[in-house]
All heavy atoms as an XYZ file, in Angstrom:
732
protein
N      43.449    -37.376     -6.319
C      42.328    -37.612     -5.425
C      41.476    -36.351     -5.368
O      41.969    -35.265     -5.084
C      42.871    -37.981     -4.051
C      41.825    -38.267     -3.043
S      42.640    -38.919     -1.578
C      41.284    -39.584     -0.806
N      40.189    -36.478     -5.647
C      39.277    -35.329     -5.670
C      38.735    -35.076     -4.266
O      38.479    -35.999     -3.504
C      38.130    -35.594     -6.626
N      38.570    -33.794     -3.976
C      37.995    -33.390     -2.691
C      36.564    -32.939     -2.924
O      36.308    -32.094     -3.770
C      38.805    -32.238     -2.074
O      40.149    -32.657     -1.950
C      38.258    -31.861     -0.726
N      35.641    -33.490     -2.198
C      34.235    -33.078     -2.289
C      33.985    -32.010     -1.240
O      33.975    -32.304     -0.050
C      33.298    -34.255     -2.076
C      33.387    -35.267     -3.203
O      33.692    -34.900     -4.327
N      33.141    -36.517     -2.901
N      33.790    -30.788     -1.704
C      33.556    -29.670     -0.801
C      32.191    -29.070     -1.093
O      31.836    -28.838     -2.241
C      34.630    -28.580     -0.987
O      35.905    -29.171     -0.807
C      34.441    -27.456      0.004
N      31.437    -28.840     -0.047
C      30.127    -28.209     -0.181
C      30.187    -26.856      0.506
O      30.596    -26.752      1.661
C      29.026    -29.068      0.473
C      28.927    -30.419     -0.234
C      27.695    -28.335      0.452
C      27.957    -31.374      0.435
N      29.788    -25.814     -0.227
C      29.700    -24.470      0.335
C      28.230    -24.160      0.597
O      27.398    -24.313     -0.284
C      30.269    -23.417     -0.635
C      31.745    -23.546     -0.838
C      32.266    -24.219     -1.940
C      32.618    -22.988      0.078
C      33.626    -24.332     -2.121
C      33.984    -23.108     -0.098
C      34.496    -23.770     -1.199
N      27.936    -23.741      1.802
C      26.573    -23.385      2.166
C      26.547    -21.883      2.434
O      27.302    -21.378      3.264
C      26.103    -24.160      3.423
C      24.704    -23.733      3.825
C      26.177    -25.662      3.168
N      25.683    -21.181      1.707
C      25.545    -19.731      1.869
C      24.246    -19.432      2.610
O      23.201    -20.008      2.308
C      25.534    -19.022      0.508
C      26.812    -19.186     -0.239
N      27.910    -18.402      0.013
C      27.173    -20.055     -1.211
C      28.889    -18.777     -0.777
N      28.472    -19.781     -1.538
N      24.319    -18.535      3.559
C      23.142    -18.116      4.316
C      22.500    -16.943      3.571
O      23.069    -15.854      3.521
C      23.555    -17.695      5.719
C      22.373    -17.305      6.586
O      21.228    -17.343      6.088
O      22.597    -16.963      7.750
N      21.302    -17.116      2.985
C      20.681    -16.056      2.176
C      19.940    -14.998      2.994
O      19.407    -14.051      2.430
C      19.696    -16.830      1.302
C      19.280    -17.965      2.173
C      20.530    -18.346      2.967
N      19.890    -15.162      4.299
C      19.141    -14.206      5.101
C      19.888    -12.885      5.216
O      21.108    -12.839      5.251
C      18.844    -14.756      6.514
O      20.078    -15.094      7.143
C      17.966    -15.988      6.445
N      19.124    -11.832      5.253
C      19.695    -10.488      5.378
C      19.622    -10.039      6.835
O      18.836    -10.561      7.625
C      18.924     -9.503      4.497
N      20.409     -9.055      7.152
C      20.378     -8.476      8.482
C      19.042     -7.753      8.645
O      18.599     -7.032      7.747
C      21.557     -7.482      8.652
C      21.503     -6.804     10.001
C      22.877     -8.201      8.444
N      18.338     -7.940      9.765
C      17.047     -7.255      9.952
C      17.195     -5.740      9.856
O      18.178     -5.170     10.334
C      16.621     -7.664     11.367
C      17.404     -8.897     11.667
C      18.679     -8.781     10.893
N      16.221     -5.116      9.208
C      16.227     -3.658      9.074
C      15.526     -3.020     10.263
O      14.615     -3.602     10.837
C      15.505     -3.232      7.793
C      16.205     -3.700      6.543
C      15.470     -3.249      5.307
N      14.156     -3.909      5.270
C      13.128     -3.460      4.589
N      13.205     -2.369      3.897
N      11.983     -4.117      4.597
N      15.941     -1.830     10.603
C      15.297     -1.070     11.662
C      14.061     -0.405     11.066
O      14.173      0.469     10.207
C      16.257     -0.018     12.214
C      15.657      0.760     13.368
O      14.685      0.276     13.974
O      16.175      1.858     13.665
N      12.895     -0.826     11.481
C      11.649     -0.311     10.916
C      10.875      0.513     11.945
O       9.682      0.328     12.144
C      10.787     -1.462     10.395
C      11.381     -2.269      9.254
C      10.472     -3.435      8.891
C      11.628     -1.397      8.039
N      11.541      1.410     12.575
C      10.889      2.287     13.545
C      10.308      3.499     12.837
O      10.941      4.532     12.722
C      11.876      2.740     14.627
C      12.186      1.636     15.598
O      11.348      0.785     15.835
N      13.379      1.626     16.148
N       9.099      3.325     12.334
C       8.396      4.415     11.668
C       7.161      4.744     12.504
O       6.345      3.854     12.770
C       7.975      4.034     10.254
C       9.125      3.675      9.368
N      10.040      4.593      8.945
C       9.514      2.489      8.847
C      10.937      3.990      8.183
N      10.644      2.720      8.115
N       7.015      5.972     12.891
C       5.839      6.303     13.705
C       4.556      6.178     12.882
O       4.538      6.450     11.686
C       6.080      7.760     14.112
C       7.017      8.294     13.078
C       7.848      7.127     12.626
N       3.492      5.752     13.534
C       2.206      5.673     12.859
C       1.603      7.065     12.767
O       1.810      7.908     13.640
C       1.251      4.778     13.634
C       1.601      3.314     13.558
C       0.544      2.462     14.229
O      -0.184      2.920     15.098
N       0.448      1.209     13.833
N       0.854      7.277     11.710
C       0.133      8.541     11.559
C      -0.971      8.590     12.603
O      -1.524      7.555     12.986
C      -0.455      8.644     10.155
N      -1.307      9.773     13.054
C      -2.408      9.858     14.025
C      -3.726      9.394     13.392
O      -3.966      9.605     12.207
C      -2.465     11.335     14.393
C      -1.696     12.050     13.353
C      -0.745     11.070     12.735
N      -4.534      8.773     14.193
C      -5.824      8.272     13.717
C      -6.772      9.436     13.454
O      -6.836     10.392     14.232
C      -6.416      7.358     14.788
C      -7.664      6.676     14.359
C      -8.148      5.730     15.440
N      -9.265      4.984     14.949
C      -9.600      3.792     15.351
N      -8.882      3.206     16.279
N     -10.639      3.179     14.854
N      -7.508      9.358     12.351
C      -8.500     10.383     12.032
C      -9.694     10.243     12.968
O     -10.134      9.135     13.272
C      -8.965     10.248     10.582
C      -7.907     10.443      9.497
C      -8.502     10.128      8.128
C      -7.362     11.841      9.538
N     -10.225     11.354     13.404
C     -11.399     11.327     14.277
C     -12.623     10.808     13.528
O     -13.494     10.161     14.104
C     -11.673     12.724     14.831
N     -12.680     11.086     12.215
C     -13.819     10.685     11.404
C     -13.395     10.625      9.940
O     -12.454     11.305      9.532
C     -14.947     11.706     11.565
O     -15.946     11.502     10.588
N     -14.086      9.832      9.155
C     -13.838      9.789      7.708
C     -14.747     10.749      6.952
O     -14.538     11.003      5.772
C     -14.038      8.367      7.175
C     -13.052      7.308      7.656
C     -13.418      5.946      7.074
C     -11.635      7.684      7.277
N     -15.741     11.282      7.614
C     -16.690     12.196      6.987
C     -15.988     13.407      6.399
O     -15.207     14.071      7.068
N     -16.255     13.664      5.120
C     -15.671     14.814      4.448
C     -14.209     14.641      4.066
O     -13.587     15.571      3.577
N     -13.653     13.465      4.281
C     -12.239     13.216      3.966
C     -12.085     12.580      2.593
O     -12.982     11.915      2.083
C     -11.616     12.276      5.006
C     -11.708     12.738      6.423
C     -10.854     13.957      6.645
N     -10.833     14.297      8.050
C      -9.753     14.652      8.698
N      -8.615     14.761      8.094
N      -9.827     14.940      9.981
N     -10.912     12.768      2.012
C     -10.582     12.135      0.736
C      -9.733     10.904      1.042
O      -8.754     10.989      1.782
C      -9.824     13.093     -0.172
C      -9.603     12.517     -1.575
C      -8.893     13.490     -2.470
C      -9.874     14.527     -2.955
N      -9.288     15.392     -3.996
N     -10.120      9.767      0.467
C      -9.453      8.499      0.727
C      -8.653      8.076     -0.511
O      -9.156      8.117     -1.630
C     -10.474      7.388      1.080
C     -11.374      7.830      2.229
C      -9.753      6.080      1.402
C     -10.661      8.158      3.512
N      -7.425      7.667     -0.283
C      -6.573      7.156     -1.348
C      -6.594      5.639     -1.357
O      -6.719      4.999     -0.315
N      -6.477      5.079     -2.545
C      -6.419      3.628     -2.706
C      -5.184      3.292     -3.523
O      -5.012      3.818     -4.629
C      -7.661      3.107     -3.444
C      -8.942      3.287     -2.683
C      -9.717      4.427     -2.871
C      -9.373      2.338     -1.779
C     -10.900      4.604     -2.179
C     -10.559      2.503     -1.074
C     -11.323      3.639     -1.270
N      -4.335      2.439     -2.998
C      -3.160      1.973     -3.743
C      -3.328      0.482     -3.980
O      -3.199     -0.338     -3.085
C      -1.864      2.249     -2.983
C      -0.584      1.782     -3.682
C      -0.451      2.402     -5.077
C       0.629      2.098     -2.840
N      -3.645      0.143     -5.221
C      -3.902     -1.234     -5.627
C      -2.592     -1.878     -6.053
O      -1.833     -1.310     -6.840
C      -4.917     -1.216     -6.766
C      -5.180     -2.523     -7.435
C      -5.221     -3.754     -6.865
C      -5.467     -2.720     -8.813
N      -5.513     -4.710     -7.790
C      -5.670     -4.101     -9.001
C      -5.582     -1.874     -9.903
C      -5.969     -4.646    -10.248
C      -5.884     -2.412    -11.132
C      -6.079     -3.771    -11.299
N      -2.339     -3.094     -5.561
C      -1.096     -3.791     -5.897
C      -1.174     -4.561     -7.209
O      -0.249     -5.267     -7.566
C      -0.684     -4.727     -4.756
C      -1.694     -5.823     -4.499
O      -2.621     -6.039     -5.259
N      -1.511     -6.513     -3.391
N      -2.256     -4.427     -7.938
C      -2.457     -5.032     -9.257
C      -2.789     -6.522     -9.202
O      -2.712     -7.199    -10.215
C      -1.273     -4.782    -10.190
C      -1.692     -4.080    -11.456
O      -2.865     -3.999    -11.788
N      -0.732     -3.558    -12.175
N      -3.151     -7.030     -8.032
C      -3.605     -8.417     -7.969
C      -5.039     -8.491     -8.489
O      -5.779     -7.518     -8.437
C      -3.526     -8.955     -6.540
C      -2.098     -9.219     -6.100
C      -2.072     -9.943     -4.779
C      -0.654    -10.276     -4.389
N      -0.601    -11.014     -3.111
N      -5.399     -9.670     -8.953
C      -6.709     -9.879     -9.580
C      -7.855     -9.419     -8.695
O      -7.885     -9.713     -7.503
C      -6.878    -11.360     -9.920
N      -8.763     -8.681     -9.299
C     -10.003     -8.201     -8.688
C      -9.816     -7.136     -7.606
O     -10.790     -6.712     -6.992
C     -10.836     -9.369     -8.127
C     -11.240    -10.344     -9.209
O     -11.585     -9.942    -10.315
N     -11.157    -11.624     -8.918
N      -8.604     -6.702     -7.373
C      -8.375     -5.644     -6.397
C      -9.063     -4.353     -6.789
O      -9.567     -3.623     -5.929
N      -9.094     -4.065     -8.080
C      -9.772     -2.852     -8.550
C     -11.268     -2.927     -8.274
O     -11.886     -1.938     -7.870
C      -9.493     -2.613    -10.036
C      -9.822     -3.807    -10.923
O      -9.908     -4.951    -10.412
O      -9.985     -3.604    -12.138
N     -11.849     -4.099     -8.444
C     -13.276     -4.280     -8.159
C     -13.537     -4.083     -6.667
O     -14.484     -3.399     -6.276
C     -13.744     -5.675     -8.624
C     -13.605     -5.792    -10.145
C     -15.175     -5.959     -8.180
C     -13.742     -7.195    -10.683
N     -12.688     -4.662     -5.847
C     -12.813     -4.516     -4.399
C     -12.715     -3.058     -3.983
O     -13.543     -2.559     -3.209
C     -11.739     -5.339     -3.686
C     -11.653     -5.150     -2.179
C     -12.884     -5.713     -1.492
C     -10.387     -5.788     -1.641
N     -11.717     -2.339     -4.500
C     -11.529     -0.941     -4.111
C     -12.672     -0.055     -4.601
O     -13.070      0.882     -3.912
C     -10.187     -0.409     -4.597
C      -9.026     -0.785     -3.707
C      -7.731     -0.579     -4.133
C      -9.204     -1.322     -2.446
C      -6.647     -0.887     -3.321
C      -8.141     -1.646     -1.626
C      -6.860     -1.432     -2.066
N     -13.194     -0.316     -5.791
C     -14.337      0.466     -6.278
C     -15.561      0.253     -5.386
O     -16.276      1.201     -5.062
C     -14.657      0.103     -7.726
C     -13.639      0.646     -8.694
O     -12.981      1.648     -8.422
N     -13.473     -0.019     -9.823
N     -15.795     -0.987     -4.978
C     -16.923     -1.280     -4.081
C     -16.703     -0.667     -2.705
O     -17.617     -0.088     -2.115
C     -17.118     -2.789     -3.969
C     -18.242     -3.190     -3.055
C     -19.602     -2.747     -3.596
N     -20.643     -3.187     -2.675
C     -21.634     -2.418     -2.270
N     -21.783     -1.196     -2.720
N     -22.523     -2.886     -1.422
N     -15.471     -0.741     -2.213
C     -15.152     -0.150     -0.919
C     -15.353      1.362     -0.953
O     -15.888      1.950     -0.014
C     -13.718     -0.491     -0.521
C     -13.256     -0.033      0.849
C     -14.178     -0.525      1.951
C     -11.831     -0.498      1.087
N     -14.961      1.984     -2.053
C     -15.193      3.427     -2.190
C     -16.691      3.741     -2.115
O     -17.101      4.677     -1.417
C     -14.632      3.955     -3.508
C     -14.888      5.425     -3.697
C     -14.494      5.955     -5.067
O     -13.785      5.263     -5.813
O     -14.932      7.083     -5.393
N     -17.523      2.955     -2.812
C     -18.978      3.161     -2.761
C     -19.498      3.072     -1.324
O     -20.289      3.919     -0.894
C     -19.698      2.107     -3.603
C     -19.557      2.266     -5.088
C     -20.217      1.106     -5.833
O     -21.136      0.458     -5.257
O     -19.824      0.847     -6.968
N     -19.044      2.059     -0.608
C     -19.492      1.868      0.777
C     -19.034      3.007      1.681
O     -19.793      3.472      2.538
C     -18.984      0.525      1.313
C     -19.580     -0.722      0.653
C     -18.849     -1.977      1.128
C     -21.065     -0.821      0.928
N     -17.807      3.475      1.496
C     -17.302      4.589      2.302
C     -18.061      5.874      1.995
O     -18.307      6.686      2.895
C     -15.804      4.785      2.072
C     -14.901      3.687      2.644
C     -13.461      3.878      2.182
C     -14.971      3.657      4.158
N     -18.437      6.063      0.741
C     -19.251      7.250      0.378
C     -20.619      7.193      1.058
O     -21.116      8.200      1.555
C     -19.403      7.358     -1.139
C     -18.155      7.843     -1.844
C     -18.419      8.025     -3.340
N     -17.216      8.359     -4.048
C     -16.701      9.593     -4.142
N     -17.299     10.597     -3.539
N     -15.595      9.810     -4.825
N     -21.235      6.007      1.064
C     -22.562      5.851      1.663
C     -22.529      5.974      3.181
O     -23.320      6.711      3.761
C     -23.148      4.489      1.290
C     -23.503      4.342     -0.159
C     -23.849      2.903     -0.529
O     -23.926      2.025      0.319
N     -24.044      2.671     -1.822
N     -21.623      5.251      3.821
C     -21.640      5.168      5.278
C     -20.952      6.351      5.959
O     -21.427      6.840      6.979
C     -20.986      3.868      5.743
C     -21.082      3.658      7.232
C     -20.683      2.274      7.645
C     -20.870      2.117      9.153
N     -20.653      0.770      9.604
N     -19.841      6.818      5.389
C     -19.056      7.862      6.054
C     -19.050      9.195      5.316
O     -18.453     10.146      5.781
C     -17.611      7.383      6.260
C     -17.531      6.192      7.168
C     -17.360      4.913      6.649
C     -17.667      6.327      8.542
C     -17.290      3.810      7.477
C     -17.602      5.230      9.385
C     -17.409      3.977      8.840
O     -17.355      2.882      9.677
N     -19.691      9.235      4.149
C     -19.772     10.460      3.351
C     -18.391     11.061      3.077
O     -18.147     12.242      3.312
C     -20.696     11.473      4.023
C     -22.112     10.958      4.157
C     -23.049     11.928      4.857
O     -22.595     12.950      5.390
O     -24.252     11.642      4.872
N     -17.487     10.198      2.560
C     -16.171     10.718      2.183
C     -16.346     11.719      1.051
O     -17.306     11.638      0.276
C     -15.190      9.587      1.798
C     -15.663      8.834      0.555
C     -14.956      8.654      2.973
C     -14.652      7.847     -0.001
N     -15.423     12.667      0.955
C     -15.566     13.726     -0.043
C     -15.017     13.344     -1.405
O     -15.338     13.974     -2.405
C     -14.863     14.990      0.442
O     -13.470     14.766      0.532
N     -14.182     12.321     -1.463
C     -13.606     11.931     -2.741
C     -12.638     10.786     -2.572
O     -12.390     10.306     -1.461
N     -12.100     10.346     -3.699
C     -11.165      9.224     -3.683
C     -10.082      9.444     -4.730
O     -10.322     10.072     -5.764
C     -11.894      7.922     -3.957
N      -8.917      8.938     -4.431
C      -7.781      8.975     -5.347
C      -7.331      7.536     -5.539
O      -7.029      6.848     -4.559
C      -6.608      9.806     -4.764
C      -5.429      9.812     -5.713
C      -7.060     11.203     -4.428
N      -7.321      7.063     -6.775
C      -6.913      5.686     -7.064
C      -5.576      5.685     -7.788
O      -5.390      6.394     -8.780
C      -7.960      4.990     -7.940
C      -9.237      4.702     -7.238
N      -9.511      3.490     -6.656
C     -10.326      5.485     -6.998
C     -10.710      3.521     -6.102
N     -11.228      4.723     -6.306
N      -4.657      4.882     -7.285
C      -3.358      4.673     -7.921
C      -3.082      3.170     -7.896
O      -3.716      2.431     -7.159
C      -2.231      5.416     -7.182
C      -2.384      6.922     -7.176
C      -2.163      7.484     -8.582
N      -2.214      8.935     -8.587
C      -3.288      9.665     -8.839
N      -4.437      9.061     -9.079
N      -3.246     10.966     -8.847
N      -2.125      2.732     -8.699
C      -1.776      1.312     -8.667
C      -0.283      1.107     -8.868
O       0.407      1.947     -9.422
C      -2.574      0.515     -9.706
C      -2.267      0.894    -11.120
N      -1.252      0.315    -11.832
C      -2.831      1.806    -11.943
C      -1.221      0.845    -13.048
N      -2.166      1.759    -13.134
N       0.166     -0.019     -8.357
C       1.548     -0.441     -8.525
C       1.642     -1.224     -9.827
O       0.653     -1.802    -10.272
C       1.971     -1.340     -7.363
C       2.017     -0.643     -6.027
C       2.244     -1.595     -4.872
C       3.343     -2.588     -5.124
N       3.696     -3.399     -3.969
N       2.835     -1.295    -10.436
C       2.960     -2.070    -11.673
C       2.758     -3.569    -11.445
O       2.294     -4.282    -12.317
C       4.380     -1.781    -12.151
C       5.094     -1.195    -10.989
C       4.076     -0.616    -10.073
N       3.097     -4.041    -10.249
C       3.014     -5.450     -9.920
C       3.064     -5.574     -8.400
O       3.639     -4.725     -7.733
C       4.195     -6.199    -10.557
C       4.096     -7.685    -10.393
O       3.397     -8.341    -11.180
O       4.728     -8.206     -9.448
N       2.484     -6.635     -7.860
C       2.450     -6.801     -6.408
C       3.838     -6.849     -5.786
O       4.037     -6.408     -4.666
C       1.674     -8.061     -6.050
N       4.817     -7.373     -6.514
C       6.155     -7.523     -5.952
C       7.087     -6.355     -6.260
O       8.239     -6.361     -5.840
C       6.787     -8.828     -6.444
O       6.913     -8.789     -7.852
N       6.596     -5.362     -6.990
C       7.417     -4.204     -7.360
C       6.878     -2.970     -6.637
O       5.676     -2.700     -6.688
C       7.375     -3.970     -8.884
C       7.938     -5.189     -9.622
C       8.149     -2.712     -9.264
C       7.758     -5.122    -11.124
N       7.739     -2.210     -5.973
C       7.258     -0.993     -5.304
C       6.720      0.016     -6.312
O       7.159      0.059     -7.462
C       8.498     -0.432     -4.605
C       9.500     -1.539     -4.601
C       9.173     -2.427     -5.754
N       5.790      0.816     -5.876
C       5.281      1.900     -6.719
C       6.353      2.980     -6.835
O       7.251      3.079     -5.999
C       4.008      2.475     -6.108
N       6.242      3.796     -7.866
C       7.155      4.933     -8.016
C       6.971      5.890     -6.846
O       5.859      6.013     -6.302
C       6.871      5.688     -9.321
C       7.268      4.895    -10.556
O       8.171      4.050    -10.463
O       6.653      5.125    -11.609
N       8.011      6.575     -6.489
C       7.958      7.545     -5.394
C       6.877      8.585     -5.658
O       6.180      9.019     -4.738
C       9.337      8.211     -5.195
C       9.263      9.330     -4.190
C      10.360      7.184     -4.757
N       6.682      8.960     -6.908
C       5.664      9.953     -7.258
C       4.268      9.489     -6.864
O       3.432     10.288     -6.450
C       5.716     10.262     -8.761
C       4.785     11.380     -9.187
C       5.123     12.701     -8.521
O       6.273     13.101     -8.492
N       4.125     13.375     -7.976
N       4.006      8.197     -6.965
C       2.695      7.650     -6.573
C       2.472      7.867     -5.081
O       1.409      8.317     -4.654
C       2.597      6.148     -6.931
C       1.345      5.525     -6.340
C       2.629      5.955     -8.438
N       3.485      7.567     -4.278
C       3.374      7.772     -2.827
C       3.231      9.259     -2.499
O       2.452      9.633     -1.627
C       4.584      7.184     -2.106
C       4.697      5.681     -2.233
C       5.757      5.092     -2.913
C       3.738      4.846     -1.669
C       5.873      3.716     -3.019
C       3.834      3.464     -1.782
C       4.906      2.913     -2.455
O       5.001      1.545     -2.563
N       3.989     10.095     -3.202
C       3.888     11.542     -2.978
C       2.494     12.058     -3.321
O       1.927     12.869     -2.588
C       4.941     12.291     -3.789
C       6.354     12.093     -3.273
O       6.515     11.624     -2.115
O       7.304     12.386     -4.017
N       1.937     11.584     -4.435
C       0.581     11.986     -4.833
C      -0.431     11.616     -3.751
O      -1.263     12.431     -3.358
C       0.161     11.303     -6.144
C       0.832     11.885     -7.369
O       1.493     12.939     -7.247
O       0.705     11.271     -8.441
N      -0.351     10.393     -3.281
C      -1.294      9.939     -2.262
C      -1.124     10.723     -0.964
O      -2.109     11.067     -0.311
C      -1.135      8.444     -2.007
C      -1.629      7.537     -3.136
C      -1.169      6.101     -2.913
C      -3.139      7.602     -3.259
N       0.106     11.024     -0.606
C       0.364     11.763      0.643
C      -0.193     13.176      0.580
O      -0.658     13.707      1.588
C       1.860     11.789      0.928
N      -0.160     13.799     -0.602
C      -0.631     15.170     -0.712
C      -2.119     15.275     -1.082
O      -2.750     16.266     -0.748
C       0.184     15.966     -1.744
O       0.102     15.316     -3.016
C       1.639     16.084     -1.326
N      -2.660     14.259     -1.731
C      -4.028     14.336     -2.219
C      -5.071     13.647     -1.353
O      -6.265     13.879     -1.522
C      -4.095     13.754     -3.639
C      -3.235     14.495     -4.653
S      -3.102     13.657     -6.231
C      -4.766     13.805     -6.834
N      -4.628     12.779     -0.423
C      -5.586     12.021      0.385
C      -5.322     12.218      1.868
O      -4.202     12.462      2.289
C      -5.475     10.531      0.027
N      -6.406     12.115      2.634
C      -6.300     12.214      4.088
C      -5.951     10.888      4.733
O      -5.390     10.845      5.819
C      -7.626     12.725      4.670
C      -7.960     14.115      4.158
O      -7.181     15.030      4.398
O      -9.015     14.258      3.496
N      -6.302      9.796      4.066
C      -5.996      8.448      4.529
C      -5.848      7.565      3.284
O      -6.423      7.862      2.240
C      -7.111      7.911      5.417
N      -5.069      6.498      3.406
C      -4.812      5.622      2.265
C      -5.037      4.174      2.661
O      -4.637      3.745      3.745
C      -3.372      5.804      1.735
C      -3.085      4.847      0.578
C      -3.117      7.235      1.313
N      -5.679      3.426      1.760
C      -5.891      2.002      1.931
C      -5.009      1.297      0.902
O      -5.081      1.593     -0.295
C      -7.372      1.636      1.722
C      -8.225      2.349      2.769
C      -7.556      0.123      1.776
C      -9.707      2.226      2.542
N      -4.184      0.381      1.369
C      -3.266     -0.343      0.496
C      -3.732     -1.778      0.343
O      -4.213     -2.378      1.286
C      -1.859     -0.342      1.091
C      -1.280      0.986      1.524
C       0.011      0.778      2.287
C      -1.049      1.878      0.323
N      -3.568     -2.320     -0.834
C      -3.907     -3.741     -0.997
C      -3.833     -4.174     -2.427
O      -3.613     -3.433     -3.333
């Protein structure tokens, strides 16, 4: 006599503690260098290039640093985050 047994696995993970303090807000973007981290989704590079133009015109940012992830679902290398942290005053991710 065969026994029909069904095993149900719960794929959910234990919630992670995400208590990370926010960086202080910049008083102004004028004269600041802005970093852009593109997740490699379609047209994101076009969006970030246009956003950089607008930030230069409206807020007179001093420069921009562009980096990208290999894929939207893959984290960037630690070096990419380190570069942005040391080279930019603020970073826009997307």
